[in-house]
N, C-alpha and C positions, 0 to 999 in steps of 0.2 A: 431483588438485588439492585443496588444503586448504580448509575452510570459510572460513578467514580470507582466503584469496586470492580466493575467489568473492565474499565480501562487499566486499572492496576494489575488485574489478572493477566491481561495480554501485553503488558508492558508498554502501553500507549499513554500519551498525554490525554487528559479528559477532552481537550479541545479537538483532538484528532478523532476521537470517538464521536463527538457531536457532529463533526463534519461528515463522517461516514453515515451516520443516521440521517442527517439532513439530506444527503445526496443518494440515499438508498435506491430510489427508483432509477436514477441515471446510472448508477453503478451496476445494478442488475440488468438494465437494458444493454449496456456495453458488454457485459459478460455473455449475455445470450446471443449477441451478434458479433462475437469476437473474431469472426472470420474476416470482417471488414477492417483492414489495417489503415485505411485512409481516414478513419474517423478522427474527430478532434482530439488532440493530445497524444496521438499514437505516432510513433516513428520507429524505424529500425535502428539498432545500435550501430554506431560507426566503428566501434572497437568492442565487439561482444565479449572477447576473452578478458579484456581489461575491466569491463564493467562487471563481469561475473566475479572477478577477483576482488574488486572494490566492494561489491555487495557482501561477499563472504567476510571481508575485513570489517565492514560496518556492523554486521550481525555479531561478530565475535566481540567487538568493542562494546556493543550495546549489552551483551550478556554479562560482561565484566562489571558494568556500572549498574 
């Protein structure tokens, strides 16, 4: 299966899939050590309820398109 087909299956742009594949080792490392919230790029949400609603809205919009 081609990367383009995989990206289409998951509703991702091909460039996003390429980025995930390129950063696979770092992504897995962060996942395995997810208890460390002070790692690069991680922070707690200032308004968690608002961000949850925004994420839900975003997913709904993405499904429609």
